[in-house]
C-alpha positions in Angstrom: 16.5 18.2 -37.0 15.6 19.8 -33.6 12.7 18.6 -31.6 9.5 19.9 -33.2 8.0 20.5 -29.7 10.6 23.3 -29.3 9.8 26.7 -30.8 12.9 26.8 -33.0 12.6 23.1 -33.9 9.1 23.6 -35.2 10.1 26.6 -37.3 13.1 24.8 -38.7 10.9 22.0 -39.8 8.5 24.3 -41.6 11.6 26.0 -43.2 12.6 22.6 -44.6 9.1 21.5 -45.7 7.7 24.9 -47.0 10.7 27.2 -47.3 9.0 29.8 -49.4 5.9 30.0 -47.2 5.5 33.3 -45.4 6.4 33.2 -41.7 6.3 36.9 -41.0 5.0 40.1 -42.5 6.9 43.2 -41.3 6.4 46.7 -42.6 4.2 45.2 -45.3 7.0 42.9 -46.6 6.8 39.1 -46.4 9.6 37.1 -44.8 9.8 33.4 -45.7 10.4 30.5 -43.3 13.7 29.8 -45.1 14.9 33.4 -44.6 13.8 33.5 -41.0 15.5 30.2 -40.2 18.8 30.9 -42.0 19.1 34.5 -40.7 18.5 33.2 -37.1 21.2 30.6 -37.7 23.7 33.3 -38.5 22.8 35.3 -35.5 22.9 32.2 -33.3 26.5 31.5 -34.4 27.5 35.0 -33.3 25.7 34.8 -30.0 27.2 31.4 -29.2 30.6 32.9 -29.9 29.8 35.5 -27.2 29.1 32.8 -24.7 25.3 32.5 -25.0 24.3 28.9 -24.2 22.2 26.4 -22.2 20.7 27.6 -18.9 20.9 31.3 -19.6 18.2 33.9 -19.9 19.1 36.6 -22.4 17.3 40.0 -22.4 16.3 41.5 -25.8 16.1 45.3 -25.7 14.5 46.0 -29.1 11.2 47.2 -30.5 8.7 44.9 -32.2 10.3 43.9 -35.5 11.3 41.0 -37.7 14.8 41.4 -36.4 13.7 41.0 -32.9 11.8 37.7 -33.8 14.9 36.4 -35.6 17.2 37.3 -32.6 14.9 35.6 -30.1 14.8 32.6 -32.3 18.7 32.7 -32.4 18.8 32.8 -28.6 16.6 29.7 -28.5 18.9 27.9 -31.0 21.8 28.5 -28.6 19.9 26.6 -25.9 19.1 29.7 -23.9 15.8 31.4 -23.1 15.0 35.0 -24.0 13.0 37.7 -22.2 11.6 40.7 -24.1 12.1 44.1 -22.5 10.5 47.2 -23.9 13.4 49.6 -24.5 11.2 52.6 -23.7 10.7 51.5 -20.1 12.3 53.6 -17.4 16.1 53.0 -17.1 15.8 51.8 -13.5 13.3 49.2 -14.3 15.1 47.9 -17.4 18.3 47.7 -15.3 16.5 45.8 -12.6 15.2 43.2 -15.1 18.5 42.8 -16.8 20.2 42.2 -13.4 17.7 39.5 -12.6 18.6 37.5 -15.7 22.3 37.4 -14.9 22.9 37.2 -18.6 26.5 37.6 -20.1 25.1 39.7 -22.9 22.1 41.9 -23.7 20.7 41.7 -27.2 19.9 45.2 -28.5 20.7 48.6 -27.1 22.8 50.4 -26.3 20.9 52.3 -23.7 21.6 53.9 -20.3 20.5 50.7 -18.7 23.2 48.7 -20.5 26.2 50.8 -19.6 29.1 48.6 -18.5 27.4 45.5 -20.0 28.2 43.5 -23.1 25.6 44.2 -25.8 25.1 42.5 -29.1 23.4 43.9 -32.2 24.1 42.3 -35.6 26.0 44.2 -38.3 23.4 42.9 -40.8 19.9 43.7 -39.6 18.1 42.9 -42.9 17.0 39.3 -42.6 17.3 38.5 -46.4 20.9 39.7 -46.4 21.6 37.9 -43.1 20.1 34.7 -44.5 22.6 34.7 -47.4 25.4 34.5 -44.9 23.6 32.4 -42.3 22.5 28.8 -42.2 24.0 25.6 -40.9 24.2 26.5 -37.3 24.2 23.4 -35.0 23.3 24.2 -31.5 22.9 22.0 -28.4 20.1 19.5 -28.1 17.1 21.2 -26.4 14.3 19.4 -24.8 10.7 20.8 -24.9 10.7 20.9 -21.1 13.6 23.4 -21.0 13.1 27.2 -20.6 12.3 29.2 -23.7 11.1 32.6 -22.5 10.6 34.6 -19.3 7.6 36.9 -18.8 8.0 39.5 -16.1 4.8 40.2 -14.1 4.0 42.5 -11.3 5.3 41.4 -7.9 4.2 42.1 -4.3 7.8 42.7 -3.1 8.3 45.6 -5.5 10.5 43.4 -7.8 8.8 42.0 -10.9 8.4 38.2 -10.9 10.1 36.4 -13.9 7.8 33.5 -15.0 10.0 30.9 -16.8 8.0 29.2 -19.5 9.4 26.0 -21.3 9.1 25.4 -25.0 6.3 22.9 -24.7 4.2 25.5 -22.9 4.2 27.6 -26.0 3.9 24.9 -28.6 1.3 22.7 -26.9 -1.7 24.5 -28.3 -0.6 24.8 -31.9 -0.5 21.1 -33.0 -2.7 19.6 -35.7 -5.5 19.0 -33.1 -4.8 22.3 -31.2 -6.6 25.7 -31.3 -8.5 26.6 -34.5 -7.1 29.2 -36.8 -3.4 28.4 -36.5 -1.3 26.8 -39.3 -0.8 27.0 -43.1 -3.2 29.5 -44.7 -3.8 31.4 -41.4 -2.5 34.7 -40.2 -2.6 36.6 -36.9 -1.6 40.2 -36.0 1.2 40.5 -33.6 0.4 43.6 -31.4 0.7 42.4 -27.8 3.4 44.0 -25.7 6.8 42.3 -25.9 7.0 41.3 -22.2 3.6 39.6 -22.2 2.9 35.9 -22.8 0.3 36.8 -25.5 3.3 38.2 -27.5 4.3 34.6 -27.8 0.7 33.6 -28.6 0.6 36.0 -31.6 4.2 35.5 -32.8 5.0 31.8 -32.2 1.5 30.5 -32.3 1.3 30.9 -36.1 5.0 30.3 -36.9 5.3 27.0 -34.9 2.2 25.8 -36.7 3.2 26.9 -40.2 1.1 30.1 -40.5 1.9 33.8 -40.7 2.4 36.4 -38.0 1.8 40.0 -39.1 3.8 42.5 -37.1 1.8 45.6 -36.3 3.4 49.0 -36.4 2.8 51.0 -33.2 1.8 50.0 -29.7 -1.8 49.0 -30.3 -3.9 47.4 -33.0 -6.7 49.8 -33.9 -9.9 49.0 -35.9 -8.7 50.8 -39.1 -5.5 48.9 -39.0 -7.3 45.6 -38.5 -9.4 46.3 -41.6 -6.2 46.8 -43.6 -4.6 43.7 -42.3 -7.6 41.6 -43.2 -7.8 43.0 -46.8 -4.1 43.2 -47.6 -2.5 40.3 -45.7 -5.4 37.8 -45.2 -5.5 38.1 -41.4 -8.2 35.6 -40.3 -7.4 34.8 -36.6 -7.4 37.6 -34.0 -6.6 38.0 -30.3 -7.8 41.0 -28.4 -7.7 41.9 -24.7 -11.2 42.4 -23.3 -10.8 46.2 -23.1 -9.7 46.4 -26.8 -12.5 44.0 -27.8 -15.1 46.2 -26.1 -13.6 49.3 -27.7 -13.7 47.8 -31.2 -17.3 46.7 -30.7 -18.3 50.2 -29.6 -16.4 52.2 -32.2 -16.3 50.0 -35.3 -18.4 46.9 -35.0 -17.9 46.0 -38.7 -14.0 46.0 -38.5 -14.2 42.3 -37.7 -15.7 41.5 -41.1 -13.6 39.0 -43.0 -12.2 37.2 -39.9 -12.7 33.5 -39.3 -12.5 33.7 -35.5 -11.8 36.0 -32.6 -10.2 35.1 -29.2 -10.5 37.6 -26.4 -9.8 37.7 -22.7 -7.3 38.9 -20.1 -10.2 40.4 -18.0 -13.7 39.5 -17.2 -15.8 39.8 -20.4 -18.7 42.2 -20.8 -22.0 40.3 -21.6 -23.2 43.5 -23.3 -20.3 43.5 -25.8 -20.4 39.8 -26.3 -24.1 39.9 -27.1 -23.6 42.8 -29.5 -20.8 40.9 -31.3 -22.5 37.6 -31.7 -25.7 39.3 -33.1 -23.7 41.4 -35.5 -21.3 38.6 -36.6 -23.0 35.3 -36.2 -20.7 33.8 -38.8 -17.5 34.6 -36.7 -16.8 32.3 -33.7 -15.9 34.3 -30.6 -13.9 32.5 -27.9 -13.3 33.6 -24.3 -9.7 32.9 -23.4 -8.6 32.6 -19.8 -5.3 31.9 -18.2 -2.3 33.3 -16.1 1.2 33.6 -17.5 2.3 30.7 -15.1 0.3 28.4 -17.4 1.5 30.0 -20.6 -0.9 32.0 -22.7 -4.3 30.3 -22.3 -5.6 27.7 -19.8 -9.2 27.5 -21.0 -11.3 28.7 -23.9 -15.0 28.8 -24.6 -17.0 29.4 -27.8 -19.5 32.1 -26.8 -23.2 32.2 -27.6 -25.8 34.8 -26.8 -27.2 32.4 -24.2 -24.0 32.7 -22.3 -24.6 36.4 -21.8 -27.7 35.6 -19.7 -25.9 33.5 -17.1 -26.0 35.1 -13.6 -22.3 34.7 -13.0 -21.1 36.1 -16.3 -20.0 34.3 -19.4 -18.0 31.0 -18.9 -14.3 30.7 -19.3 -14.7 27.2 -20.6 -12.8 24.0 -21.0 -9.0 23.3 -20.8 -6.9 23.8 -23.9 -4.8 20.9 -25.3 -2.1 19.8 -23.0 -3.7 21.3 -19.9 -5.7 20.1 -16.9 -7.8 22.3 -14.6 -8.5 21.4 -11.0 -10.4 23.3 -8.4 -9.2 23.1 -4.8 -11.3 23.7 -1.8 -10.2 25.0 1.6 -8.9 21.6 2.5 -6.8 21.4 -0.7 -9.1 18.6 -1.9 -10.6 18.7 -5.5 -14.0 20.3 -5.6 -17.1 18.6 -7.0 -19.2 20.3 -9.7 -21.0 23.3 -8.2 -18.5 23.8 -5.4 -16.3 26.9 -5.6 -12.6 26.6 -5.2 -9.2 28.0 -6.2 -8.5 27.4 -9.9 -5.3 25.3 -10.4 -3.7 24.5 -13.7 -1.6 21.5 -14.6 0.0 20.0 -17.7 2.5 21.0 -20.4 1.6 24.7 -20.1 3.1 25.1 -16.6 6.1 27.3 -16.0 9.3 25.9 -14.8 9.0 28.4 -12.0 9.9 31.9 -11.0 13.3 33.2 -12.1 15.7 33.1 -9.1 13.0 32.5 -6.6 12.8 28.8 -5.5 10.7 29.5 -2.4 7.9 31.2 -4.3 8.1 28.5 -7.0 7.6 25.8 -4.3 4.7 27.7 -2.8 2.8 28.4 -6.0 3.6 25.2 -7.8 2.8 22.4 -5.3 2.3 18.8 -6.1 -1.2 17.6 -5.1 -3.1 14.3 -5.2 -5.6 14.0 -8.0 -7.5 10.7 -8.0 -4.5 9.0 -6.5 -1.9 10.5 -8.8 0.6 13.2 -7.8 0.1 16.2 -10.1 2.2 19.4 -10.1 -0.1 22.4 -10.4 -0.1 26.2 -10.4 -2.3 27.9 -7.8 -3.8 30.8 -9.7 -5.4 32.7 -6.8 -8.6 32.8 -8.9 -11.8 31.4 -7.6 -14.1 29.4 -9.9 -16.7 26.7 -10.2 -17.4 24.0 -12.7 -20.9 23.1 -13.8 -22.2 19.6 -14.4 -20.7 19.6 -17.9 -17.3 20.5 -16.6 -17.3 24.0 -17.9 -15.3 26.5 -15.8 -16.9 29.7 -14.5 -14.7 32.5 -13.1 -15.8 34.0 -9.8 -13.0 36.5 -8.8 -9.7 36.8 -7.0 -8.5 35.6 -3.6 -5.8 38.3 -3.3 -5.1 41.8 -4.4 -4.0 41.0 -7.9 -6.0 42.6 -10.7 -6.0 42.7 -14.5 -6.5 45.9 -16.4 -6.2 46.1 -20.2 -4.7 42.6 -20.1 -1.8 43.5 -17.7 -1.6 41.6 -14.5 -1.0 44.1 -11.7 -0.1 43.6 -8.0 -1.4 46.7 -6.2 1.3 46.1 -3.6 4.0 46.9 -6.1 2.6 50.3 -6.7 2.4 51.0 -3.0 6.0 50.0 -2.5 7.1 52.4 -5.2 5.0 55.2 -3.6 6.4 54.6 -0.1 9.9 55.0 -1.5 9.1 58.5 -2.6 9.6 61.6 -0.4 6.6 63.3 1.1 4.4 60.2 1.6 3.4 58.9 5.1 1.0 56.2 4.1 -0.8 55.1 0.9 -3.3 52.7 -0.7 -3.6 51.7 -4.3 -7.0 50.4 -5.5 -8.5 49.1 -8.7 -11.6 51.1 -9.6 -14.3 48.9 -11.2 -16.1 49.8 -14.4 -19.8 49.4 -15.1 -19.4 45.6 -15.5 -17.7 45.2 -12.1 -14.3 44.3 -13.5 -11.2 46.4 -12.7 -11.0 49.4 -15.1 -8.5 52.0 -13.7 -6.0 52.4 -10.9 -6.3 55.0 -8.2 -3.8 56.0 -5.5 -4.6 57.7 -2.2 -1.9 58.9 0.1 -1.4 60.8 3.3 1.3 63.4 2.8 4.1 63.7 5.2 3.7 67.4 5.8 2.2 69.9 3.4 1.4 68.2 0.1 3.2 70.8 -1.9 6.5 70.4 0.0 9.3 68.0 -1.0 7.6 67.0 -4.3 4.7 65.5 -2.4 1.9 67.0 -4.4 -0.3 64.6 -6.5 1.1 65.8 -9.9 4.6 65.3 -8.7 3.9 61.9 -7.2 2.4 60.7 -10.4 5.3 62.1 -12.4 7.8 60.3 -10.2 5.9 57.1 -10.6 5.9 57.5 -14.3 9.7 57.8 -14.2 10.1 54.6 -12.3 7.2 52.3 -13.4 5.8 51.2 -16.7 2.7 53.1 -17.8 0.3 50.3 -16.9 1.3 50.6 -13.2 0.9 54.3 -13.0 -2.4 55.2 -11.4 -4.8 57.3 -13.5 -6.1 59.0 -10.3 -3.9 60.3 -7.5 -5.4 62.0 -4.5 -4.3 63.2 -1.1 -6.3 62.4 2.0 -5.9 63.4 5.7 -6.4 59.8 6.8 -6.9 56.5 4.9 -10.5 55.5 5.6 -11.1 52.3 7.5 -14.2 50.1 8.2 -15.6 49.3 11.6 -13.2 46.4 12.0 -10.2 48.5 11.2 -9.6 47.4 7.7 -9.1 49.7 4.7 -12.4 50.9 3.5 -12.2 50.1 -0.3 -15.7 51.2 -0.9 -15.0 54.7 0.5 -11.9 55.0 -1.6 -13.7 53.8 -4.7 -16.3 56.5 -4.2 -13.5 59.1 -3.7 -11.8 58.0 -6.9 -15.1 58.5 -8.9 -15.5 62.1 -7.7 -14.6 64.9 -10.1 -11.0 66.0 -10.1 -10.2 69.1 -8.2 -7.6 71.7 -8.9 -4.2 70.7 -7.8 -5.0 67.0 -7.9 -3.9 64.5 -10.5 
């Protein structure tokens, strides 16, 4: 039996112990652990015959489905890691990500991005039918420290960074003494985007613990759909990004009724919405969840109360999750005392192996530091925080230009690189426009045209369309404006305040 600290090992054990228990619900139909395990065995045998094996990263180019979950499980059983790519992304970006993996095969497709590449799609896509022919696959021994999945995040060089997460980074939080709400008798919607680490949280979190993941049709979970999932499928544990949580509270505050707990995060929480929720649903625990993809899924959580909403620095992000250590480093790279602000660093089983194909960046972002006389490998998040006397972590902001909007981590520099590659642009600046609570809400782009804005496709509408053709939607600025010169402050630095004010001005004709 495979190591239970691996994703596929944990699921195989549940298939042996509770074969008829529901692992997935897709299109309203339950799929048992036995069916999921046996179907993925059959797919794994076919993938192994194509050369998929240890040390590889295999792209999956399929929409959210039970088939996708089974194929990703099959890749893991071969000893390889998978990376989920949205097949609707621009061809150029999909091709770039596939190239970075160096995989001998692409699972899914075909698509324009896979021309000339070997692709695999099983003849039998129905899992129940595949399970009748599958079973009995014996793959290589896989240690929990080996790569399981790669999450691509925005990069300052214009090329997305591949964060390589090991099996234990996914499974560490879902043991018997792990996060509440995961395991037999529990169910979570799976609605997070495929390339994001919270996809793994919603899919594997329940299935490695023996619970049920309910696959959501469409791109987003909406309040009406949540009500149906609670009543029809017993969903009791929910993850929402901060933006979605705020929207649910504003539009349908009673849609949470019937849940046993809610986790939310990805951006700074709004005390207003937290207060409203805890007053309306005092019986439902609400947890703030914080963490970068480099320390897979969550680094800290905190059960929120109304009193947290009155803290001057905003609601706490909390205490470390199981298998994780949090250290704050000061300017001298020494651990900070309580009350001293420093860079938040994460350590423990959640740490990524590193960045795919980028050893220099891996070395820079995952240094080994001294903690109480012990060498500890950490990830430097670039976030600033402070701990109180009780050891509770409070988030204070970023030390670089990385922002989070709607749960997506965005490097503003990646947008600027894409814009500079277009015709008709002399210089540009991308900014995050804050919302009422001060957290990043939308993206805005300002550029100086190289000649008349209407020439060579350099007008704002054309610029935005060209970006939409080359970047995923979350990287395309909502506001695009031309300026004669980019404003600067007295010391010659870009005047972000002036650009923010411009972004908030009403749109004029001819501007995007």
